[in-house]
Backbone as JSON, one array per atom type, in Angstrom:
{
  "sequence": "MTEPRTLTIYTDFKSPYAYLANDLAYELEREVPVRLCWLPYILDIPRYLGSAKVDAAGQVLEESRNPHQWRRVRYSYMDCRRQARKRGLTIRGTQKIWDSSLAAAGMLFAQRQEDDVFRRYMDLVFERFWRRELDIEQVEVIAAVLAEAGCDARDFPSWAEEGRTEVAAISRAAEDIGVFGVPTFVLDGEIFWGREHLPDIRAMLKA",
  "N": [[60.79, 66.87, 70.32], [61.51, 70.09, 71.12], [59.58, 72.75, 69.31], [61.33, 75.14, 67.06], [61.74, 78.51, 68.0], [59.84, 81.2, 66.23], [61.34, 83.75, 64.27], [60.54, 86.9, 63.13], [61.16, 88.65, 60.35], [61.0, 91.78, 59.18], [61.46, 93.52, 55.83], [62.95, 95.5, 53.25], [63.67, 95.85, 49.83], [64.58, 98.46, 48.98], [66.14, 99.37, 50.9], [69.07, 100.0, 52.23], [70.23, 99.3, 54.95], [68.54, 97.13, 55.48], [69.56, 95.24, 53.66], [71.96, 94.79, 54.69], [71.58, 93.5, 57.1], [70.84, 90.98, 56.3], [72.89, 88.76, 56.11], [73.68, 88.73, 58.56], [71.05, 87.82, 59.82], [70.96, 85.32, 58.65], [73.19, 83.97, 59.75], [72.58, 83.91, 62.47], [70.34, 82.18, 62.4], [71.81, 79.97, 61.78], [73.18, 79.44, 64.17], [71.61, 79.33, 66.31], [68.55, 77.56, 67.41], [66.09, 78.49, 65.3], [63.26, 79.78, 63.51], [63.24, 81.46, 60.87], [60.81, 84.22, 59.57], [60.36, 85.97, 56.87], [59.05, 88.79, 56.03], [57.31, 91.48, 53.89], [57.67, 95.01, 54.3], [56.98, 97.91, 53.0], [58.91, 100.79, 52.82], [57.96, 104.0, 53.01], [59.43, 106.34, 51.72], [59.74, 109.21, 50.88], [57.97, 110.5, 52.54], [59.26, 111.01, 54.81], [61.88, 111.49, 54.32], [61.82, 113.19, 51.99], [61.99, 113.23, 48.6], [64.02, 112.43, 45.55], [65.87, 112.87, 42.4], [68.6, 111.68, 40.53], [71.17, 111.55, 38.03], [73.44, 109.59, 36.34], [75.88, 110.3, 36.96], [75.44, 111.62, 39.54], [74.5, 114.1, 39.69], [71.77, 116.24, 40.6], [68.31, 115.89, 39.68], [65.78, 116.18, 39.87], [64.2, 117.36, 42.92], [62.94, 117.1, 46.35], [63.54, 117.59, 49.1], [64.76, 118.9, 51.91], [67.53, 120.86, 53.43], [68.31, 119.72, 55.88], [67.11, 116.81, 55.33], [68.53, 115.8, 53.04], [71.34, 115.81, 54.31], [70.94, 113.54, 56.19], [70.35, 111.6, 54.4], [72.7, 111.36, 53.08], [74.54, 110.81, 54.95], [73.71, 108.36, 55.59], [73.88, 106.91, 53.58], [76.78, 106.87, 53.14], [77.42, 105.6, 55.82], [76.5, 103.17, 55.44], [77.8, 102.09, 53.1], [80.35, 102.09, 54.37], [80.1, 100.02, 56.23], [79.25, 97.94, 54.59], [81.55, 97.52, 52.84], [83.21, 96.08, 54.9], [82.14, 93.39, 54.8], [82.39, 92.91, 52.22], [80.51, 93.45, 50.14], [78.58, 95.47, 47.79], [77.34, 98.75, 47.89], [75.74, 100.93, 45.95], [74.57, 104.18, 45.73], [70.99, 105.1, 45.11], [69.2, 106.2, 42.22], [66.87, 107.2, 42.15], [63.87, 106.96, 44.17], [62.78, 104.14, 44.5], [59.79, 102.05, 43.8], [59.27, 99.51, 45.68], [57.18, 97.32, 45.65], [56.74, 95.29, 43.76], [59.01, 93.72, 43.48], [58.86, 92.9, 46.33], [56.4, 91.43, 46.3], [57.39, 89.32, 44.54], [59.04, 88.26, 46.47], [57.3, 87.16, 48.21], [56.03, 85.23, 46.48], [58.22, 83.62, 46.32], [58.48, 82.43, 48.51], [56.77, 80.53, 48.57], [58.06, 78.25, 47.5], [60.89, 76.07, 47.9], [63.13, 76.43, 50.73], [65.79, 77.08, 49.9], [65.39, 78.25, 47.57], [64.01, 80.48, 47.81], [66.19, 82.08, 49.53], [67.83, 82.31, 47.57], [66.8, 83.84, 45.59], [66.25, 86.27, 47.49], [68.67, 87.04, 47.98], [69.92, 87.23, 45.2], [68.19, 89.67, 44.25], [68.71, 91.82, 46.21], [71.62, 91.71, 46.04], [72.06, 92.66, 43.39], [70.23, 94.71, 42.84], [71.4, 96.7, 44.61], [73.73, 96.93, 43.08], [73.1, 98.53, 41.26], [72.15, 97.09, 38.77], [69.48, 95.77, 38.57], [66.16, 96.42, 37.59], [63.59, 96.97, 39.65], [60.99, 97.48, 39.16], [59.93, 96.35, 36.99], [57.86, 93.51, 35.7], [58.59, 91.48, 34.39], [61.38, 91.13, 34.44], [61.23, 90.68, 37.36], [60.07, 88.29, 36.87], [62.08, 86.81, 35.94], [64.56, 87.02, 37.47], [63.16, 85.24, 39.69], [63.09, 82.85, 38.23], [65.69, 82.39, 37.94], [66.32, 81.83, 40.28], [65.31, 79.45, 40.65], [62.77, 78.94, 40.8], [59.08, 78.02, 39.48], [58.11, 80.2, 37.48], [56.1, 81.02, 35.88], [53.58, 81.68, 36.41], [53.5, 84.2, 37.6], [53.74, 86.97, 36.49], [50.69, 87.13, 35.95], [49.64, 86.93, 38.62], [51.06, 89.18, 39.72], [49.75, 91.58, 40.5], [48.0, 91.02, 42.54], [49.79, 89.88, 44.25], [50.99, 92.32, 44.83], [49.1, 93.52, 46.3], [48.39, 91.84, 48.53], [51.02, 92.53, 49.42], [50.71, 95.3, 50.38], [48.73, 94.79, 52.2], [50.04, 93.29, 54.23], [52.11, 95.14, 55.11], [50.43, 97.28, 56.09], [49.51, 95.85, 58.26], [51.6, 95.16, 59.65], [52.33, 97.83, 60.53], [50.01, 98.36, 62.52], [51.11, 96.91, 64.38], [53.28, 98.34, 65.37], [55.52, 98.43, 63.62], [57.82, 100.35, 61.77], [59.94, 100.81, 60.12], [62.64, 99.36, 58.43], [65.7, 97.13, 59.0], [63.29, 95.49, 60.73], [62.67, 93.1, 63.4], [60.74, 90.86, 65.04], [60.05, 89.02, 67.98], [58.59, 86.89, 70.01], [56.56, 88.63, 70.19], [58.12, 91.0, 70.83], [59.51, 94.04, 69.73], [62.19, 94.99, 67.68], [64.14, 97.24, 66.18], [66.59, 97.59, 63.79], [69.64, 95.96, 62.81], [71.42, 96.19, 65.03], [70.32, 95.03, 67.06], [70.66, 92.41, 67.06], [72.66, 91.05, 68.68], [71.25, 90.89, 71.08], [68.85, 89.5, 70.7], [69.93, 86.95, 70.0], [70.78, 86.3, 72.39], [68.14, 85.99, 73.84], [66.99, 84.16, 72.51], [68.83, 81.99, 73.3], [68.34, 81.83, 75.68]],
  "CA": [[61.87, 67.92, 70.22], [60.58, 71.52, 71.21], [59.82, 73.54, 67.95], [62.11, 76.4, 67.28], [60.91, 79.71, 68.15], [59.95, 82.08, 65.09], [61.84, 85.32, 64.4], [59.83, 87.47, 61.93], [61.88, 89.83, 59.97], [60.38, 92.9, 58.07], [62.5, 93.97, 55.01], [62.32, 96.24, 51.95], [64.92, 95.6, 49.05], [65.34, 99.51, 48.73], [66.63, 99.87, 52.13], [70.56, 99.3, 52.33], [70.31, 98.89, 56.16], [67.86, 95.54, 55.45], [70.72, 94.62, 53.12], [73.26, 94.7, 55.85], [70.94, 92.7, 58.0], [70.49, 89.54, 55.79], [73.67, 87.75, 56.43], [73.69, 88.44, 60.12], [70.2, 86.67, 59.99], [71.31, 83.88, 58.19], [74.19, 83.41, 60.69], [71.67, 83.46, 63.53], [69.78, 80.87, 62.08], [72.78, 78.71, 61.51], [73.84, 79.35, 65.39], [70.44, 78.73, 67.33], [67.52, 76.87, 66.75], [64.82, 79.54, 65.05], [62.68, 79.72, 62.12], [63.05, 82.9, 60.14], [59.93, 84.49, 58.64], [60.36, 87.21, 56.26], [57.96, 89.63, 55.43], [57.72, 92.95, 53.26], [57.33, 96.04, 54.96], [57.27, 98.92, 51.99], [58.95, 102.13, 53.23], [57.56, 105.33, 52.31], [60.64, 107.41, 51.96], [59.24, 110.37, 50.71], [57.19, 111.11, 53.82], [60.36, 111.16, 55.97], [63.32, 111.78, 53.85], [61.87, 113.65, 51.0], [62.57, 112.65, 47.43], [65.0, 113.07, 44.53], [66.26, 111.94, 41.33], [69.77, 111.98, 40.15], [71.39, 111.04, 37.09], [74.47, 108.52, 36.86], [77.08, 111.12, 37.58], [75.18, 112.16, 40.79], [73.63, 115.21, 39.6], [70.27, 116.39, 41.02], [67.73, 116.2, 38.34], [64.73, 116.64, 40.73], [64.09, 117.02, 44.39], [61.96, 117.46, 47.15], [64.27, 117.53, 50.29], [65.4, 120.23, 52.64], [69.02, 120.42, 53.68], [68.42, 118.39, 56.74], [67.04, 115.43, 54.9], [69.83, 115.77, 52.37], [72.52, 115.3, 55.2], [70.54, 112.46, 56.42], [70.51, 110.68, 53.32], [74.13, 111.33, 52.41], [75.37, 110.09, 55.92], [73.2, 107.02, 55.5], [74.71, 105.68, 52.42], [78.26, 106.84, 53.61], [77.52, 104.85, 56.96], [76.02, 101.77, 54.84], [78.86, 101.5, 52.49], [81.55, 101.8, 55.17], [79.69, 98.9, 56.89], [79.39, 96.94, 53.37], [83.12, 97.13, 52.58], [83.62, 95.11, 55.66], [81.74, 92.25, 54.41], [82.59, 92.47, 50.98], [79.07, 93.92, 49.81], [78.46, 96.78, 47.28], [75.98, 99.42, 47.9], [75.7, 102.24, 45.29], [73.35, 105.0, 46.17], [70.11, 104.67, 43.99], [69.04, 107.37, 41.33], [65.38, 107.57, 42.55], [63.15, 106.3, 45.06], [62.06, 103.12, 43.69], [58.72, 101.36, 43.92], [59.76, 98.02, 45.8], [56.38, 96.42, 45.83], [56.56, 94.28, 43.17], [60.0, 92.78, 44.04], [58.27, 92.42, 47.44], [55.49, 90.36, 45.7], [58.36, 88.38, 44.27], [59.26, 87.63, 47.5], [56.03, 86.13, 48.58], [56.09, 84.4, 45.49], [59.37, 82.87, 46.21], [58.48, 81.76, 49.82], [56.31, 79.32, 48.36], [59.08, 77.48, 46.95], [61.78, 75.47, 48.98], [63.77, 77.66, 51.37], [66.81, 77.57, 49.28], [65.03, 79.09, 46.22], [63.54, 81.9, 48.6], [67.21, 82.52, 49.8], [68.69, 82.64, 46.42], [65.83, 85.15, 45.07], [66.36, 87.29, 48.38], [70.2, 87.39, 47.62], [70.14, 87.86, 43.87], [67.54, 90.74, 44.12], [69.25, 92.76, 46.82], [72.96, 92.16, 45.41], [71.85, 93.33, 41.98], [69.57, 96.09, 43.04], [72.35, 97.82, 45.2], [74.8, 97.26, 42.12], [72.43, 99.28, 40.02], [72.11, 96.22, 37.86], [68.22, 95.55, 38.56], [65.07, 97.41, 37.68], [62.66, 96.05, 40.31], [59.66, 97.84, 38.94], [59.59, 95.82, 35.83], [57.42, 92.25, 36.2], [59.45, 90.54, 33.25], [62.56, 91.13, 35.35], [61.49, 89.99, 38.56], [59.89, 86.82, 36.68], [63.35, 86.46, 35.26], [65.01, 86.67, 38.91], [62.25, 84.08, 40.09], [63.13, 81.88, 37.36], [67.1, 81.84, 38.02], [66.48, 81.35, 41.64], [64.89, 77.96, 40.72], [60.88, 79.1, 40.71], [58.49, 78.36, 38.29], [57.52, 81.71, 37.36], [54.98, 81.19, 34.59], [52.24, 82.72, 36.92], [54.01, 85.31, 38.15], [53.04, 88.26, 35.85], [49.4, 87.42, 36.15], [49.55, 87.23, 39.86], [52.0, 90.21, 40.24], [48.99, 92.66, 41.09], [47.18, 90.21, 43.68], [50.78, 89.86, 45.29], [51.28, 93.74, 45.46], [47.94, 93.9, 47.36], [48.95, 91.24, 49.59], [52.2, 93.24, 50.21], [50.13, 96.22, 51.03], [48.15, 94.4, 53.6], [50.9, 92.9, 55.34], [52.95, 96.36, 55.32], [49.79, 97.93, 57.01], [49.32, 94.93, 59.51], [52.98, 95.5, 60.53], [52.08, 99.28, 61.35], [49.35, 97.96, 63.36], [51.78, 96.34, 65.66], [54.28, 99.03, 65.56], [56.65, 98.64, 62.79], [57.94, 101.85, 60.99], [61.33, 100.89, 59.1], [63.52, 98.14, 58.25], [65.02, 95.67, 59.2], [62.42, 95.18, 62.12], [62.68, 92.02, 64.03], [59.87, 90.53, 66.07], [60.57, 87.81, 68.64], [57.62, 86.72, 71.06], [55.77, 90.03, 70.21], [58.7, 92.17, 71.25], [59.91, 94.38, 68.49], [63.61, 95.29, 67.7], [64.53, 97.99, 64.89], [67.9, 97.58, 63.58], [70.44, 94.81, 62.91], [72.53, 96.15, 66.17], [69.81, 94.18, 68.16], [70.68, 90.78, 66.84], [72.82, 90.3, 69.68], [70.01, 90.78, 72.11], [68.08, 88.49, 70.3], [70.42, 85.68, 69.92], [70.81, 85.95, 73.73], [67.02, 85.83, 74.05], [66.88, 82.78, 71.84], [69.64, 80.74, 73.73], [68.12, 81.61, 77.23]],
  "C": [[60.88, 69.22, 70.29], [61.0, 72.12, 69.72], [60.46, 74.89, 68.05], [61.17, 77.47, 67.31], [60.85, 80.74, 66.45], [60.24, 83.65, 65.23], [61.46, 85.95, 63.0], [60.91, 88.87, 61.62], [61.14, 90.76, 58.77], [61.58, 93.54, 57.21], [61.88, 94.79, 53.79], [63.77, 96.19, 51.17], [65.18, 97.12, 48.63], [65.89, 100.08, 50.0], [67.94, 99.16, 52.51], [70.69, 98.75, 53.82], [69.42, 97.19, 56.17], [69.02, 94.66, 54.86], [71.76, 93.85, 53.94], [72.94, 93.55, 56.67], [70.75, 91.05, 57.52], [71.37, 88.58, 56.36], [73.82, 87.34, 57.95], [72.53, 87.47, 60.53], [70.29, 85.42, 59.8], [72.15, 83.27, 59.22], [73.42, 83.18, 62.05], [71.22, 82.27, 63.79], [70.61, 79.57, 62.0], [73.14, 78.3, 63.27], [72.77, 78.81, 66.56], [69.09, 78.17, 66.62], [66.26, 78.08, 66.53], [64.38, 79.35, 63.72], [62.61, 81.28, 61.7], [61.84, 83.01, 59.38], [59.89, 85.63, 58.15], [59.21, 87.66, 55.76], [58.06, 91.02, 54.91], [57.07, 94.02, 53.95], [57.68, 97.19, 53.96], [57.39, 100.3, 52.63], [58.37, 103.22, 52.64], [58.59, 106.57, 52.67], [60.15, 108.87, 51.78], [58.65, 111.26, 51.74], [58.13, 111.51, 54.73], [61.59, 111.7, 55.57], [63.06, 112.68, 52.62], [62.07, 112.92, 49.85], [63.29, 113.22, 46.52], [65.4, 112.22, 43.45], [67.55, 112.39, 40.68], [70.23, 111.27, 38.85], [72.72, 110.01, 37.24], [75.67, 109.16, 37.32], [76.99, 112.0, 38.96], [74.81, 113.52, 40.8], [72.24, 115.28, 39.96], [69.65, 116.6, 39.8], [66.26, 117.04, 38.83], [64.73, 116.4, 42.01], [63.27, 117.69, 45.24], [62.47, 117.35, 48.59], [64.81, 118.82, 50.77], [66.67, 119.64, 53.24], [69.1, 119.44, 55.21], [68.47, 116.71, 56.13], [68.28, 115.3, 54.07], [71.15, 114.98, 53.41], [72.05, 114.1, 55.71], [70.89, 111.6, 55.56], [71.87, 110.29, 52.99], [74.92, 110.39, 53.61], [74.78, 108.62, 55.75], [73.74, 106.02, 54.67], [76.26, 105.84, 52.81], [78.22, 105.56, 54.81], [77.5, 103.17, 56.14], [77.26, 101.39, 53.92], [80.12, 101.5, 53.26], [81.31, 100.38, 55.81], [79.95, 97.64, 55.77], [80.69, 96.47, 52.95], [83.45, 96.04, 53.54], [83.39, 93.55, 55.65], [81.64, 92.13, 52.9], [81.23, 92.7, 49.97], [79.48, 95.25, 49.05], [77.21, 97.57, 47.33], [76.34, 100.78, 47.07], [74.53, 102.97, 45.67], [72.46, 104.94, 44.67], [69.98, 106.28, 43.34], [67.5, 108.19, 41.8], [64.94, 106.81, 43.65], [62.17, 105.37, 44.31], [61.07, 102.44, 44.37], [59.23, 99.74, 44.25], [58.56, 96.94, 45.83], [56.14, 95.18, 45.05], [57.8, 93.15, 43.15], [59.54, 92.12, 45.39], [57.36, 91.19, 47.19], [56.29, 89.24, 45.29], [58.69, 87.43, 45.3], [58.32, 86.5, 48.13], [55.93, 85.22, 47.77], [57.0, 83.21, 45.7], [59.44, 81.9, 47.31], [57.53, 80.43, 49.63], [57.04, 78.0, 47.73], [59.64, 76.88, 48.17], [62.59, 76.82, 49.49], [64.98, 78.13, 50.65], [66.71, 78.3, 48.17], [64.77, 80.32, 47.01], [64.8, 82.48, 48.96], [67.75, 83.06, 48.57], [67.96, 83.83, 45.71], [66.1, 86.22, 46.08], [67.89, 87.85, 47.84], [70.32, 88.06, 46.23], [69.5, 89.58, 43.95], [68.36, 91.84, 44.88], [70.67, 93.11, 46.28], [72.83, 92.95, 43.92], [71.25, 94.85, 42.12], [70.63, 97.04, 43.56], [73.82, 97.98, 44.47], [74.33, 98.16, 41.06], [72.48, 98.38, 38.81], [70.6, 95.77, 37.74], [67.23, 96.42, 38.6], [64.07, 96.49, 38.22], [61.2, 96.36, 40.06], [58.91, 97.19, 37.77], [59.28, 94.01, 36.04], [58.24, 91.18, 35.43], [60.61, 90.44, 34.11], [62.42, 90.58, 36.42], [60.89, 88.64, 38.06], [61.29, 85.95, 36.48], [64.23, 85.97, 36.45], [64.56, 85.47, 39.43], [62.72, 82.65, 39.51], [64.85, 81.4, 37.82], [66.98, 81.46, 39.51], [65.82, 79.87, 41.75], [63.19, 77.85, 40.81], [60.41, 78.82, 39.54], [57.69, 79.38, 38.36], [56.48, 82.0, 36.39], [53.97, 82.2, 35.18], [52.47, 83.76, 37.6], [53.65, 86.71, 37.65], [51.73, 88.14, 35.9], [49.16, 87.38, 37.63], [50.16, 88.37, 40.68], [50.9, 91.34, 41.02], [48.25, 92.16, 42.38], [48.44, 90.12, 44.78], [51.23, 91.37, 45.71], [50.12, 94.05, 46.58], [48.06, 93.23, 48.44], [50.11, 91.91, 50.47], [51.64, 94.28, 50.93], [49.5, 96.01, 52.18], [48.97, 93.89, 54.72], [51.84, 93.97, 55.93], [51.84, 96.95, 56.64], [49.45, 97.09, 58.33], [50.72, 95.26, 60.33], [52.9, 96.99, 61.26], [51.4, 99.2, 62.44], [49.91, 97.64, 64.92], [53.01, 97.18, 66.12], [55.44, 99.14, 64.9], [56.65, 99.92, 62.15], [59.11, 101.76, 60.05], [61.55, 99.6, 59.05], [64.93, 98.23, 58.59], [64.39, 96.05, 60.48], [62.31, 93.53, 62.52], [61.64, 92.13, 65.21], [59.97, 89.27, 66.8], [59.61, 87.61, 69.91], [56.97, 88.17, 71.44], [56.64, 91.2, 70.7], [59.26, 92.65, 69.74], [61.02, 95.32, 68.7], [63.7, 95.99, 66.23], [65.75, 98.12, 64.84], [68.73, 96.29, 63.9], [71.38, 94.69, 64.18], [71.72, 95.38, 67.19], [69.89, 92.78, 68.14], [71.25, 90.24, 67.89], [72.2, 90.08, 70.9], [69.44, 89.49, 71.77], [68.49, 87.13, 70.35], [70.44, 85.57, 71.74], [69.31, 85.44, 74.25], [66.65, 84.13, 73.62], [67.85, 81.55, 72.57], [69.31, 80.86, 75.14], [67.0, 80.28, 77.43]]
}
């Protein structure tokens, strides 16, 4: 039998757009013969959208954004929440720009396990992070999620920094082929940015 083609998906836990793409990618995998290869791409949000820190009530505590950047950020969250409601998902605006490299290292660690363990880790991190229930910058927190997903996570704390180095290398390699945001899909060397391209990808896989 012909081996299924590979669809590479670059993702970042701190992107609500990446979160919204997950279920659609899983659905695609159920419909057509394809192997999903998930890779981390860490967004440098302050570089293009500035940075800010807000309190629980949404009051700005620190900021480095111009009015245009604030309009883009506010629209993005409004749009993502609108789409999330259709799927029964919760997306709450974050209170700061998170460093997601540790959670991405956890993603690579989970990939060494069975597919269902990896999937549970991805789902747990995305869901809890966007409910503001998960501190993705704490090693012990990520290790606990790995264990809950079914991983033997005893070695994760000692491997975490090596994992972050691997995440950074994957991100730089992604940029070398043209990746600049998430979710990005790569099929047969062709790059597609955004979940709205999944119908085209589905058609290519069925052809």
